[in-house]
KEMIRO-74006 format. One record per residue: residue in three letters; x, y, z of N, C-alpha, C, O, CB in turn. Coordinates in steps of 0.05 Angstrom, whole numbers, plus 5000, padded with zeros to 4 digits. Glycine has a CB too. Layout:
<keses>
ALAXYZXYZXYZXYZXYZ
...
</keses>
This chain:
<keses>
UNK634359346283636359556267638259556282638259506306635659846262
UNK641559666256643959606257643759956253642360086238645459346235
UNK645760046274647260286276648360316262650160156262648560326291
UNK648560496240651460476220654060626235656260526243651060666187
UNK653360856237655661076251656561266228658761356225658660906264
UNK653761306209654961436181655861646210658261636212652361566147
UNK654861786227656262076239659362106231660962276224656062086276
UNK659361876236663361956243664161976214666661986209665961646262
UNK662661976196663262166173662262466165662362556142662762026154
UNK661562556181659462816174661162936204661962856226654762746174
UNK660963316180660663616189657463616182655963546164662863866169
UNK657263806217654663846220654364146223656664216231653663696242
UNK652664356221652264606224648264656239645764636235653164736190
UNK649564696249647664846279645665096267646365336267650465046307
UNK644165036260641765286256640665386282639665226297639065186238
UNK640765646288638865756317637265916298638066106286640665976348
UNK634165786297632265866267631566196274631766346255628665646263
UNK630666316300630166506300631966756290631266986291629366496318
UNK634366656281637466846272637666746243638066876222640966746292
UNK637466576246638066466207637566686177639066796161635366186199
UNK635366666181634566776146632566736152631966536165635366636116
UNK630266956144627167026159627667036126629667096114625967326186
UNK624966946114623966776101621166926070620666936045622666586130
UNK619867056105617467086107616867486104614967626101616666906136
UNK620267536109619167836110618468016142619268236149616267816093
UNK616767826155616567886188618867916216618167946239614967666195
UNK621367886205623868086220624867706237626967626248622068486254
UNK622467566229624067276243624367026227622766926212622467156267
UNK627066936235628866676218625666546217623766616231632166436241
UNK625766376199624266036195624665906168625365996146620766026197
UNK624165706175624665446156623365586133624965536115623165116164
UNK621865696125622165776083625365876083626565816063619266176065
UNK626866026104630266266100631565896107630765816085631366676139
UNK631965806111633065606122632965406078634665356061630665466160
UNK630865366081630165206057631765376034633065246018626665166051
UNK631665756030632865886016636165926010637466055993631766056021
UNK637165686040640165806033641065376035643365306041642166136068
UNK639565246031640565016036642164906015643764736023638764856041
UNK642264965988645665015976647765205981650065185973645865065951
UNK646865385995650465446009650665296033652965216035651365806021
UNK649565226049649864946065651264596049652764436059646264886074
UNK649964586022651764396016655364556007657564466011650064235990
UNK654464775995657364825984659664916010662064926009657065085958
UNK658164966026660165006043660964636056663064546063659065266068
UNK659564576055661364136049659764016080659663786089667564096055
UNK658764226090657163976121655263826110653563916095655264136153
UNK655463566120653863346111651063436128648963396115655263016118
UNK650363576162647263506160647963806177649963946180645363136176
UNK643863856191643964016204643864006236643263766242642564126193
UNK644164176266642564156267640564376282641564576292642863976270
UNK637564336284636564546294635964536321634864356333634564616281
UNK637364916336635664946359633264806357632564676337635065216363
UNK631364816386628064836384626764986358627165216349626865006410
UNK624764726348622564936325619764946337617865046324621964786291
UNK619464846359615964766376616065066377617565266376615464536416
UNK612464956382610665306394611665296424611465126441606065326394
UNK612465506423614165556458612565976460612966176445620265526453
UNK611165956480612466266490615366416489615466666491612066266516
UNK617366306487620466396476620866566500621766786502620766596443
UNK619866386521622066506555623566636546624166876544624166296575
UNK624366356538628966046528628866116506630165956493629365516526
UNK628066266493629166156462627265956449627365906425632166006463
UNK625565836466624265566449625065436461624765236448624765476423
UNK626265346485627965176501625165086525625464926543631265386515
UNK622865226520620665226529618565196523616565336525620465326537
UNK619164946514616264846492614564776497614764596514616164686476
UNK612664816490608664766497607364596472605064546467606465136497
UNK609664546459608064276442609964146434611664276422606164316414
UNK610563896437612563786417612363656394614063596379613963656426
UNK608663596392609763396370608063656338606263586323607762936377
UNK609663966339608864016323610964316316612964326331605963996329
UNK610864466303612864556284611564906287609464966277612764376248
UNK613465126304611765316307611565546295613465706293611865366325
UNK608765586284607465826264609366006250609566056226605666016281
UNK610866126276613266376258615766176238617366266221615866616291
UNK615566006243617265766237617465616209619365516198616565566254
UNK614065666200613065696181611365456179610465396157614765736163
UNK610765326198610165056215610064776198610364836175607265086230
UNK609664516201609764346195609864326161610864116153608264266210
UNK608864516140608964426117611964626112613364526094605864456098
UNK612664806121615464926124617364606134618464496115615465236153
UNK617664486158618764416165619864136140622064086132617764426190
UNK617364016135617763856122618263836079618163646064615863756136
UNK618664096077619664286054623264336056623964496039617864606057
UNK625264236071626764326089627464116097629964136097625964486106
UNK626663836107626663566109627163456093628663266097624963466116
UNK626363496070626363356039628963366022630463196012624163506019
UNK628763756026630763866014633763806025635263786006630164136016
UNK634463786037637163596067636163326048636763346024635863576120
UNK635163166053635962926053636362906018638062766008633862726070
UNK634763036003634663155967638963145954640263095934632863665968
UNK639363225986641863355983644563215997646863316000641363625993
UNK643162886007644662676009646162826043648262746054646762625976
UNK644263076055644363186083642163106108639663096107644263476078
UNK643063076120642363026146640063216167640263456163644863026155
UNK638563146185636663376206635363306219633163186219634963566197
UNK637963436244636763336280636163476296637763656302638263216297
UNK634463456307632563586320633963616354635463466367629563416315
UNK632863856358633763796394630663806406628463906402636164096413
UNK632063616426629663516452630663646471632963656479629463176463
UNK628563766478628263856501626563696523624263786526627264096496
UNK627463436541625763386564625963356594624363246608624963206559
UNK628663516602628563586622626063726629624763636648630463686624
UNK625263916617623564146631621564176602622064096580625664486641
UNK618364356614616764426588616364756585617864926593613764266589
UNK615064766578613465126587611265026600610064836592612165376558
UNK610565196626608665206633606265216626604265086635608965296642
UNK606365406606603965296582602965056566600865006554604365396564
UNK605264936571604264586572601564596561600564796551604164426606
UNK600264356564597764286565599164066590597264026606595964186532
UNK600164006594601363726613601163936649599963896670606063596598
UNK603364146639603364296656601064376669600564386693604564446649
UNK599864436655596964566664594664536660592864696656596664756660
UNK594564176664592863916681595163816707594663696728592063586655
UNK597063876700597763786728597963986749598463946773600163666728
UNK597264286731597164406765594664436777593964526799598364696769
UNK592964306754590564276766588663976776586263926781589264426748
UNK591463806774590563556788588263386771586363256781589363636817
UNK588663426743587363146731589563056720591663136709584663156709
UNK587362676730590162526728590062476684587962536672590062116756
UNK591462416676592762266690595762406700597562246704592862026675
UNK596462686704598462846688597962986714598463226711598062986654
UNK596862906745598163066765599863086772600663286783597863066779
UNK601562786765604762686771606762726736608562576727604462256784
UNK605962886729607962886706610163066711612362996701606762976681
UNK609863366730612963546745613063456776611363336790612663966745
UNK615263526780615163526819614563796837615064016845618363446833
UNK613163576836611863826857611163736887610263516893608663956845
UNK611863926904612463966936610464176951609464386946615764096939
UNK610364006972608564227000610064507002611264576982608864077037
UNK610164607014611464867030612364737057611564517066608965157036
UNK613464847065615764707093613964987115612665167105621164767085
UNK614164967136613365137153615065357150617465387148613165037179
UNK611065617150613065917145613865927116615566067107616465907165
UNK611965727098613565767071615465707054616165717030614165917070
UNK616465607083620365517064620265307047619465087055623465377087
UNK620865337030622165287009622464917012622464807034625065497009
UNK622764766987622864446992625664377001626564247019622064246964
UNK626864536980630564436990631864746979630764946969632664056966
UNK635064666985636765006974636465056946636765266932640665006977
UNK635664816941637664776898636465046897634565166908636064466861
UNK638965096876639565346857637765226828637865016815643565406851
UNK636165516825635865496789639065566767640765736771633065796780
UNK638965476757641165466739641665836725643765966723640165206714
UNK638265936718637766216708636766456730637866666737635366186686
UNK633866296741633766516761633166476796630866466806631366696750
UNK635166456810633566496837634466216847636166076836629866566835
UNK632866156869633165786866630365716855628565856846633665596900
UNK630565386860630365246837626665236845625565126826632664936835
UNK624665326868621965366871620065536858620065776861621665406891
UNK618665436845617165686853613665556857612265376847617665956825
UNK613365736876610165676886608265786865608365986852609465846916
UNK605765526865603765566848600665546862599565346872604265366826
UNK599665866858597866016870594965746866592865756879597766366851
UNK595565606854593665446846592665106849590564996853593865496827
UNK595165016845596164846859596764716903596264546921598064906844
UNK598365036892597365076922600364816937600464656956592664926927
UNK602364906916605464676917606464916906605565116894606064316896
UNK609864766917611864916900612464686879611664456880614865036918
UNK614064826857614864646839616664736815616264926799612664526831
UNK618964526816622264486817622264556785620864456767623664116828
UNK624464766782624764876753628364906767629064996789622465236741
UNK630164796745632464736746633665036724635965116724632864386736
UNK631465146708632265386693629765626693628765686715632965286661
UNK629165696679626865916687624365856702622965656704625666036663
UNK624366076711620465906734619465906714620966096712617766126763
UNK617965866685616265826674617365516665615765356656615666056657
UNK621165436669621365196657621364996676623464926686623465186641
UNK617864846684618064676702618764386696617964236678615864696714
UNK620564336717622064076709619363826704616963846711624663986739
UNK620663576691618863346695620263126710622563066718617863236669
UNK616962986709617362836734618662486719617262296712613762836753
UNK621162506720621762306695621761996711622261776700625262386677
UNK621262036737621861786754617961656747617561416751623061906799
UNK615561806736612961706723614261556697615861616679610461976715
UNK612861366703613561246682611661286646612361226623613560966696
UNK609161406657607861536632609961806636607961806651603861586634
UNK611361986638613662136629614262066620615262246606615162196636
UNK614761826609617861606588616261536580616961526556620361346597
UNK613361426579611561316549611261606526610661606502607661196561
UNK611961846549611362016523613562186510613362306488609162216531
UNK615962176528618162226515618161946480619961966464620962166545
UNK616661806478618261496472616961646457618761736442618161146481
UNK613561786446611261746440613961946419615061866399607961796458
UNK614262216430615862366419618262366405619162526388616162456431
UNK619062186413622962086407621761956363622862026342624661596445
UNK619061716367618361646354616361876335616761826312617761446367
UNK615262006338613162146317615362286308615562206285610262346326
UNK617662476313620162516293621162356274621462426251622062556304
UNK622162026289623461806274622061826245623561816225622961496289
UNK619761836243618061636234617461886211616961796189615461486256
UNK617562186214616862486203619662256173619062146152618262916234
UNK622562286187625862256176626562306184628862206181627262316161
UNK626462486205629262606225631562366231631362146239628062716262
UNK633162496224636762316228636862256268637862056279640762666213
UNK635962426279637362396315637662646324637562796305640662246319
UNK637862716337636562766364639362916380640662766395635162416380
UNK640263166377640463346404638963386440637263556445639763556392
UNK639863236455638963196481639263376507640163286529639762996486
UNK638663546504638663816517637963796548635863746559636464016503
UNK641263866559641663686596640463446596638763416613640063836627
UNK640963276582639562906585640062916616638162886632641962566565
UNK643262966626643562736650642462976674643562896694647662556657
UNK641263166680639263146693636863126708636063226729639363146692
UNK635962946689633662766681632362536714630162436719635362526649
UNK633762536722633462246740634462516770636762586773636661866728
UNK632762586783633962716807633662506833631962336834632363006812
UNK635462546855636162346872633962286890632662476882638362396885
UNK632462186908629962106914630662396942632562546949629361676923
UNK627762326951627962556970629762846966630163026983629062436993
UNK630562836940631063156951632663256960632263496956629963236967
UNK635063226972636663336999637263516987637363566963638963197014
UNK638163737026639463957032642163947013643163727016639863977064
UNK643864156991645164126989647364247001647664486994644864116974
UNK649564127026649964307046653664297035655264337052648764197083
UNK654764247007656464237007658664476982660864586984656163977008
UNK655864456957657064676932656264906946654164906959655464656896
UNK657465066946657865376955654965536927653265706930662665526948
UNK655865306898654565486874654065176863655164956864656865756851
UNK651065326849649565066832649064916853649264676856651164886809
UNK648365076869646764896896645064686887643364816874644565076914
UNK644264376886643464226891645363996864646163766871640364286895
UNK645964096834646864006817648263576827648163356816648964296809
UNK649363666851649863356855648463106851648962896840650263326875
UNK645763266869643863066864642163006838641262776839642163096881
UNK641763086825641463076802643163076776642162956757640463216803
UNK645063156773647463066747647962786747648662676768650663196752
UNK647662636723648562276736645862256756646662076771652562246760
UNK644762286760642462196768642161896773643161746756640762276750
UNK640661756800640461506811638761426779638661176779638761486846
UNK638161486767636961206742637061406716635561436696632661046749
UNK639661516726640061586703640161396663639361406639642361686714
UNK641161306675642660956659640160816644639960776620643860656689
UNK637960746671636260696670634260786643633360636625635960756692
UNK634161026646631961096628633261146607632361036587630061306636
UNK634961256603636261256587635760896561634660846540638961316607
UNK636860806575637660486559634460446550634260306530639360166585
UNK632160516560629660516564629260616548628460426534628460586582
UNK629160906526629661016502630660846482629960786459631261216505
UNK632360786497635160626473632860356458632260316435639160396501
UNK632160256477630659886469628760046465629560146444630059566493
UNK625960186471624660256471623760386440621460366430625160336491
UNK625460486432624960686401628460716393628760686369622861126409
UNK629960756401631560876382633760606368635460646351633261136399
UNK633160396378634760156368632759966348633259736341635959976396
UNK630260126342628960136307629360286287628060276266626660176304
UNK631960486296632460586278634760736281635360836302630760686272
UNK637060766250638960756249638761186252638061336233639960536222
UNK639561296278638961536282641561566302642461366312635961596293
UNK642761816308644261976318643062066340640662146341645062136303
UNK645462056366643062146381645062196414645562056434640061846380
UNK645662556402648662686410647162826447644962926442650063016377
UNK647662836467647562936498647663206508648963126527649762826512
UNK647563376511649263516529649863486548647963406562648963686533
UNK652063516561652763456591655063636605657463616605653763156592
UNK652963866622654663936635656663906639657563756622654263946647
UNK658563966656661363796672661963536682662863446703661963896694
UNK660763416652662563126655664063136643664663296626661762886649
UNK665462866654668362866652668462586642666962406651670262936681
UNK670962526613671162356599670262056617669761856604673862386589
UNK670262056630670961786656667161686652665861496643672361956706
UNK666461976664663062056657662161896634661561666636662462396650
UNK662161966622661462066597661761806576659861766562663362326589
UNK663761646574663261366579661461006591661160766587664461406587
UNK660761226606657961066625655661166604653461056608657161216667
UNK655661316585653261366577654561266535653461146516651861756591
UNK657361426540658261366499659461076493659060986470661261616484
UNK660860936509662660716508660860476479658460436474662860566547
UNK662960406470662760226437664460006448664960106470664360406401
UNK665859756446662459596462662259716486664059806500662159206470
UNK658559716493657659636515654459816512653359866491659959706541
UNK653459896537650559876530650360216501648760296484648059916570
UNK651960276507651760546482649460646485647560556471652060486449
UNK648960886506646860936517645761216492643661296483647561016553
UNK648061266489648361596473651061506457652861346464648961946499
UNK650761646437652961566418655161936422657561906418650961486378
UNK654662086426656862346426656062466459654962336477656062626395
UNK656662656459657562746494657663176473658563256452662862506514
UNK656363276496658163546491659063646517657863786534656563796475
UNK660863576517663463826542663464036539664164146518666863826543
UNK662964096552663764346560665964326569665164166586662364476576
UNK668264356574670864356580673264496561675464606565671364106583
UNK671864436544673364686518672064936514672565096496673264586485
UNK670564976531669165186535669765276561667965436568666565126531
UNK671065256575672765376604676365426604678165406621672265136630
UNK676065506576678865606581680065876586682265956583679865556562
UNK677965986595677466296604674666326622673366546621677066506574
UNK673766116636672166196648672465966673674065776670669766246632
UNK670865996695670165816719667365686711665465836710669865996749
UNK666965396704664865276699663465406689661565246685663865176715
UNK662365716677660065906675661166056654663465956654659266066701
UNK661166226636661866426620661066566631660966756615661466446598
UNK659766676660659566916679661166866695660366986715657166996691
UNK663566726701665466666729668566676696669966496687664366186758
UNK668266906690671166996679673666976693674067046716671167246674
UNK675466876672677666916677679266946663678967166653678266806688
UNK682266776651683766966625683666846618682366686630685967106618
UNK684566756597684466536575687066406572689266506568683666666546
UNK686166096577689466026578689365776562687565606565690965986611
UNK691165776548692265636522692165126532691464906524697365856520
UNK693665336561694465006573692064876578691764636572696164976604
UNK689665076593686764926601685264746580684264526582684565166608
UNK685464956553683564946532685764586511684864386501683265376510
UNK688564686512689964436501689364136523688863916514693664536500
UNK689464216556688163946565685463876564684663646563688563906589
UNK683664106563680763906546680863816523679863596524678364046540
UNK681563866501681163766479683163416478682263186473682164036456
UNK685563476484687063246497686663036511687262806503688263306508
UNK685763096532684562956568682062696541681962456538681463376603
UNK680462956525678762896510678962716492676962576488678163066500
UNK681762656476682262526461683662216454683562006441682862676454
UNK684862346471686261936493684461826505683861596497688661916525
UNK683161936524680061726540677561626525676061466535678161906563
UNK677361726499675461566489677061496471675461386456672961646481
UNK679161476461680961346429679761076443679461016467685761386421
UNK679260956417678160616417675660526436674760296439680660426428
UNK674260876453672560636467670360886467668960886488673960456504
UNK669761106451668461266448668361386422669761296404668961386464
UNK666361656417667161776392665962046413664162056430665561666357
UNK668562296402667962606411665862806388665862746364671362766412
UNK664962936395662363066382665463436397666063566417657362956406
UNK666063416372667563716372665463976357663863996340670863686351
UNK666964156378666064496366667664776385669964856391661764546374
UNK666164816386668365076395665365406399665365586416671765136354
UNK662865326369662465516381658965396381658065256363663765806368
UNK656765516412653965476389651465646400651365886396652865106385
UNK649565526414648065816421647865896456647366086470644465796408
UNK648665666461649465756496652165996502652366116523650765416515
UNK653766016484656466146487657066356473655966356451658266006482
UNK658166506477659166796464661166706446662666526452660467026486
UNK661366846419663366816396666466786407667466926425663167096376
UNK667966566392669966526404672066686380674466656383670266196411
UNK671166816363673267026357674367306393676167426405671367226324
UNK671567236391671867446420673567396436675167556445669767466439
UNK673267096441674266996466676166796467676966806491672466916479
UNK677466606456679966546443683066616420685466556416679066406439
UNK680166826407682566816374682467216383682467326406680166646321
UNK682467316365682467496363681767846341683067936322683967396371
UNK679167976355677768116337679668346319679268466298675368266354
UNK681968336337683668486309685068336297686668426280685468706313
UNK685068126301686267996270684067766270684967536273690267836269
UNK681367796268679867656260680467466236681667266243678067806258
UNK679967486214681367316197683267166206683467046185682267436179
UNK684667096218687567006212686466926246687966726247690867276201
UNK685366916266685066756294682666606284682066406297684466966326
UNK681166656264678366596248679966246257679866066275677766756202
UNK681866336224682366116221684065926232683465686231682666126204
UNK685665976239686365786265685365656278686265436282687065846281
UNK682165766294681565626318680465506296681665296299680065726346
UNK678865456271678465266258680165116246679664956228677165326244
UNK682365146255684464866239684364756279683964506279689565016217
UNK684464846299683764736320682764506334683264336352682964826322
UNK680964586318678964356325677764156304676363966312676764486337
UNK678464226265677564116256678463766257677063566255677364276239
UNK681663816260683063636249683863406272685463216271685363786235
UNK681663516296681563266321679662936312678362886291679363446354
UNK679962796332678462556317675562636338675662736360680262146320
UNK673362556323671462686323668962776295669262766271672562856334
UNK665962896318665262956287664563196287662363226298663162796272
UNK666163476275665463726277662463906270661063956251667163796263
UNK662463956294659464236283660664496283662864536294656264296309
UNK659364666272658664906268657365046267655665046249658964956262
UNK657665186281655165376282654665596270656465736260654665456302
UNK651665686268651365936243653366176248653966236271647966086244
UNK654566316226656366496241658266536237659266726226656866476260
UNK659366236249662066176250665166196234667466266239661565986252
UNK663266076210665165956182665566346177667666366165662665686146
UNK664766556181664566816173666466926187668367026175661966956175
UNK666466916220667366956236666267236254667867416258669666926226
UNK663467256265662167396264662867286307662967086320659367376240
UNK663067646312665167616336662367756350660067766340669067796337
UNK663467876378660967936396659168246396659768476390662167906425
UNK657268136406655768456392655668586429655268476451650968406370
UNK656468896418657468986440654569346449654969586444661669056429
UNK652269216463651069396461651869596486653269576506648569306458
UNK649569876472650170086497648970076527649970216544649070346487
UNK646769886533645569706562645669476549646069366527642269776577
UNK644569426589643269136588640669096589639768866594644068996608
UNK638969346583636169306573637269206555637068966562634169516568
UNK638369206534639069096510639068756500637668646483641569196509
UNK640968646517639968436520637368216531636268206553641368416527
UNK636768076510633267866502633667626522631667506532632967676460
UNK636967546528635967306534635567256576637067366592638267076516
UNK633967116581632967016599635666996623636067106645631666766587
UNK636666866611639966806640641566956632643566816633641966486644
UNK642067136624643567306615641967646636643367796649643567276576
UNK638767686633638867856649638567786672638467946690637668016645
UNK638367506677638967526717641567546716641767666737638167226742
UNK644267516706646067476725647367746737648667886721648067286712
UNK647067846766649068046775646868306778647668536779651768096750
UNK643468216778642568476783642568696798641168906797641168466782
UNK644968586820645068766850647769066834648269306839647368446890
UNK648968846811651069036810650869306793648769366782653168896801
UNK652869456791652269836774651369626749651169386747656170166764
UNK650869846730651069896694652969746692652969506693651670196679
UNK655169916690656770046682658969726683659769616662657170336701
UNK659769616709659869376713659169086693660468966677658569386732
UNK655869036705654068806688654868936657656768836645649968806695
UNK653669086651655069176617657868976609658168796592656469566618
UNK659269066625661468886620662268726615663868666597662268846626
UNK660468556646660968276630659668106613660467886603661268126644
UNK657068256609654768156588656868146571657667916565651968346578
UNK657968336561659868376532661568106532661267926515662268686532
UNK662968106547664467816556662367666540661767626516664667706595
UNK661467576572659567356574657967166554658266936548658067456585
UNK655267466544653067466545653767226513655767196499651267796547
UNK650667086515651166896496649166906471648766766451651166616509
UNK647867166483645867376464648467426443647767416420644367746484
UNK651967476448652867486422652167276401651567306377655367496423
UNK652367186407650466796384648366826366647866726344648366526406
UNK647167006384644166986373643067206359640767236350642166936395
UNK645167356358645267546342644667436305645567226296648167666350
UNK642767656288641067496257643867426238645767576244638367796233
UNK644367296225646067136207646467466193644667636192644366806186
UNK650267496181650367666170651067596142653267526133651767816183
UNK648067626125649367486091650467646076652167566060647267396068
UNK649568036081650468156060651368406072650768416096648468176038
UNK653068676059652868876088650669136061651569326048657769056106
UNK647669036060645969036056645369106083646869116103645168866042
UNK641269176081639369406112639169106117638668926101635369696109
UNK639569096147639168876165640668646157639768416154636468806168
UNK643468746153644868486139643868226119645068016113645768346160
UNK641768306112640768136079639467956108638667736102644067936047
UNK639268006130636767686144635867686139635367466130635367576164
UNK633267936130630467956130629568286121630368496130629467866162
UNK628168236105625568536099625468636114627068826116622668526095
UNK623868576133621768736151623968796180626368786176618368506160
UNK623068826200624368986215625768646237624668426244621869276231
UNK629068796242629068366251628168436279627468656287633068106251
UNK628268156296626268076321628368176340627868196364625367716326
UNK630568246328632068256345636468376325637568306304631167896362
UNK637268536345639768736337641568596321642668386326641368846360
UNK641768786295644768606283647668606286647768366282645068636259
UNK650068666290651068726302652668956275653468946252651968506321
UNK652569056287655069336275656269246253657069396235658069436296
UNK656468966251660069026235658968786217660168586212664268946260
UNK656168856207655868616184656668786159656468676137652368466180
UNK657769076160657669176125660569036119661068966096657669606117
UNK662468996142665268816131665668516141667668376137668168976142
UNK663568436154663268126163661468016152659867956170662768046188
UNK660167896120656867726114657967586100660267646097653967866100
UNK657167376085657967116067657467356048659767416055656166776063
UNK656867506035657267586003659867656008661867516005655267845987
UNK659867796014662667936009664767766019666967836010662968216024
UNK664867526036667067336035666167136005666567275985667367136069
UNK665466965999664066825986666167015962668066875953660366815991
UNK666067345949667867405927670867325933672667255917667667705921
UNK671067365963674667345963675767055975675366925996676167605986
UNK677267025951678266755953680366705986681266495993680266715923
UNK680667006003684466976027680266916042680566666039688467446044
UNK677866926051677066946068676266736086675966496080675867076063
UNK676066846109675166676130673066346121673366136133673466906149
UNK670766376097668666206101669966106071669165896062665166326106
UNK671766246059673866006038674665826053674265576053676666106023
UNK675965956067677465766100677265546103678865366099676365816129
UNK673665536113672765276137671365176103669864986107669865376178
UNK671365246075671265056053672764796060672464576069672365176028
UNK675165036047678364836051678664596072678564346071680865046063
UNK679164786088678564646120676864476109677464426086677264826148
UNK674564346117673064156112673363946088673563706091671064276111
UNK673364056066675063956044676963716047677163506035676564176034
UNK678163796067680363816072680863566092682663406089680964086081
UNK678763536113678263276125676963166118676362996135677863246143
UNK675863156101673762926083676162766074676662536082671463056052
UNK677762926055680162616047681262626059683062656043682062546026
UNK682462636083683962546101683862316119684262356143684162696111
UNK683362046110683061766128684761856149683261816168684161436114
UNK686961966159688361996184686062156196686262166220691462136184
UNK684062266186682662456212680662376223680162436246681862706206
UNK679062236206678061946222678461786242677161776262678261786214
UNK681561586230681961396248684961406258686061206268681161136235
UNK686361676255689261646255689161636301687161696313691362016232
UNK691161576312693061676328692161926335690762046319695661676317
UNK692662016354692162296366695462376396695762346420688062256384
UNK696462456382698562596409700762936400702262996381701562256419
UNK699863056426699363406434702463376430703463156430697763556472
UNK704263616426706463676431706663966432705064096419708063556416
UNK708364066444710164236454708164376465706964576457711964386436
UNK707664126502705164166510706564356542705864336566703063816512
UNK707764446534708364746560707665006552706765216562711664816570
UNK708364946532707065266522705765266518704465066511707465426505
UNK704665636521703265696533701965966512700866176518704465716559
UNK702565816478702265936462701965906436701166056419703366036465
UNK703365566434702965526406700765246411701465136432706265466386
UNK699165146402698164866403698864596381697264536363695264926401
UNK700764486383700964346364700363986374700863906397703764426353
UNK699263806353698563626354699263426335699963566316696763666358
UNK699363186328700063006302697862816296697062716317702862826307
UNK696662736275694362496276696362286260697962346242690862576259
UNK695761986272697861816252697561576247697961436267700361796258
UNK696861436223696461236222698961076198700761216190693461226219
UNK698560796188701260656195701660906159703761026154701660156198
UNK700260906150701161086120700061386130699061376108699060966084
UNK699561576139699761856130700161966169699661826189696161996106
UNK700762156168701862346188701362626184702562796171704562326190
UNK699362636201698763006201700163116219701062956236695763136208
UNK700763406222702063446225699963816236699363976218704163336204
UNK699363876262698063976256699464296285699964216308695263766252
UNK699664586278700864716296697964976289696264976270704764776290
UNK698165106303696165346314698165526334699165436355693065186334
UNK698565816325700365986347696266166366694366236353703966356321
UNK696666166396694966266396695766546404694766596426693366126407
UNK697066716394697966956409699067136380700867086364700766866436
UNK697667286381700067436380703567546358704567616336700467326401
UNK703967466382708067586382707867346371706067176375710867656418
UNK710267306353712967126344712966896371712266936394716567366343
UNK713866666360714066456364716266286351715566296327711966396359
UNK718566136351719866016343719165736350719365616371721866106347
UNK717665626311716965396318719965086319722065186309714265376295
UNK720264856325722064826326719764546312717964476327724064896350
UNK719864456294717364196288718663806308720863696308717364146237
UNK715963716320717163506336718063266328717463226305715663446352
UNK719563056340722462896327719462706316717262676326725962686355
UNK720862616286718962466274718262726241717862636219715862386303
UNK718263006246717363206228718563306219719363496233716163346233
UNK719763316190721763356171719663496155718163376140723363096158
UNK719763846159716463956148718763946117717663836098714264396166
UNK721264036112721564036086721463756071722063736047723864176081
UNK720563456091719363276075716863256072715863086057720063076079
UNK714763496092711463446081711063576067712463716052709163486096
UNK708663556069707763716054705563956060703263866062707063566037
UNK705964246063704064436069700364486059699864636041705564636060
UNK698664346072696464276058694764436066692364386061695764026060
UNK695164646078693764856086694565016109695164916130691564776090
UNK694565346103695465486130694165756108693265786085699665446146
UNK695065936134692466246143695466466131695466716132691166316198
UNK697366326121699866556108701066446094699866256085701866696124
UNK703666486084704666376055706566096058707265926042706566636039
UNK707366126091707665856090712265776094713565576100705565756052
UNK712966026089714465976086715865866115714965856138715166156073
UNK718665786102719865556129722965756126723765896107720165066117
UNK724165716149726665836164728465506170728165386191725466036199
UNK730065436151730465216163729165026163727964966142730665246181
UNK728964856191727764736196725464606214724564386218728764706193
UNK724764906224722765136233721565316221721465346197723665276247
UNK720165496242718965736226719065926248719165806269715865696212
UNK719166216253716866356267714666496268714466726259717266446276
UNK713166376279709366496275708666736265710666856258707666536301
UNK707266806263705467026257703467026271702566826281704667046233
UNK702567276273699867276286698167066279697766996256698367506280
UNK696966916308694666666302695866546281694366426266691466736294
UNK699166556271698066256246698365996248699665866265699366226219
UNK697065926233695665616233697565486217699265646209692465576219
UNK698265156204698565066183698164786193698164726217700865156170
UNK697564526162696564216167699264296149700064446131693064016158
UNK699964136164702563936140701963566138701163426156706863966157
UNK702863476107701763076119704363016105705463106085697862836101
UNK704862826123706162646110705662276099704762086113707962686124
UNK706362256077705161986077707561786067709861856072702361966056
UNK707161556056709061196064706561186042705960976031709060926107
</keses>
């Protein structure tokens, strides 16, 4: 089947289903709640939805520990609610993308329970190893969530590998039966009518033969032996050839620590194009080292370098996936913007990435400027990754780190109204509602023409209207500045100038060569757009988008 690359003209919205909207009053977000809000999503201007996992799960990692890949969890409304949402999206001309998590399963999955009992054909569905002398671990690899990457199973009398939570055993993708099972999962959902998959840590699927000790990396021990592992391209090509090529669908791969050069091995077009787009983490490292839990001071130069490198390196060869928030990171206004200038910085951040070349994703609550959550004690955090960070630190120090870095800040319930529970549920919410919901909510912002929500609507509509955003070349300017991010997008007929101030301090802006602001049309701004001669002095977190047409 021909792949039409329809995703290049879309804007997507990510839903964390447990926290989006509760439709039945049990305190847990569900698909009936999503169904109620389909018109809201359409009016926002998005063209499709990526759902974080909807499958049955014990919930050790908020649904990323899957116990059944071919069903929808009862608390989300089951298959009946899923079909209603799928049909509702398609009736509105919108797409639905599922989260595919096949690096690991839940330890409650039937496959794992049979594997630990050595029941064929499941015996080698997972990565098992015997204990070394004195019970020694099979190797020195680290888990990303909980200590070392091996857990002893008393029933099987062997260790199993878990790169994430203890209760998330890694699948053995070298087993052809496991790959056949993955193909059945892909085909099941595509035949139901879904439009593609976001593939969780897909570059981790192939582990180096022998699983050797890592004597080089001081942190994330072992990652160099499974990130972009020896058979990863072979397996992804198999999935595409045997299943995905038969459908006009999109695939988006999460790829920790990937570089543009490495990404092109997966997404280059023309080429094998095993994947359509990659979720890179470099744009999330402007204020941290590798992980949100290793913080450093925000640097616009680092963020600009991430944006610009991906724009340049993929030009004409691959397609960018654009984002500034998702379920795995704290809220971006609290990181790269300013809670004091929440609306101004939120608008500026929207502009900073929505006019880049690629397919943008907006995370639930980003469009209204939801911010980080600041509980009183660490015990209030839910996330398994958060709870296992620095357990030996004093409470006050840990709490400060969690306030800054926890992805639970992106998982508090969506703020719909200023009423009880932020309008998320009529019951008792499964998780804490952010205290600022009375000021930050959809209902209030819909009524305010100058709100962040209405700004997002304008920005989305504008990027869809301008061919230069989809097709134009990219050039960054003021690249020595630690305060201004300025870039142009250009075709033969249109030139777009994007100006973003990442500070509350005044900065003198002078336009780059070939951009006369007096002859360009101001299309979007978070202030009044006045000029002082050929340039202007920025106000806190000011942003402007200018256009020149020939």
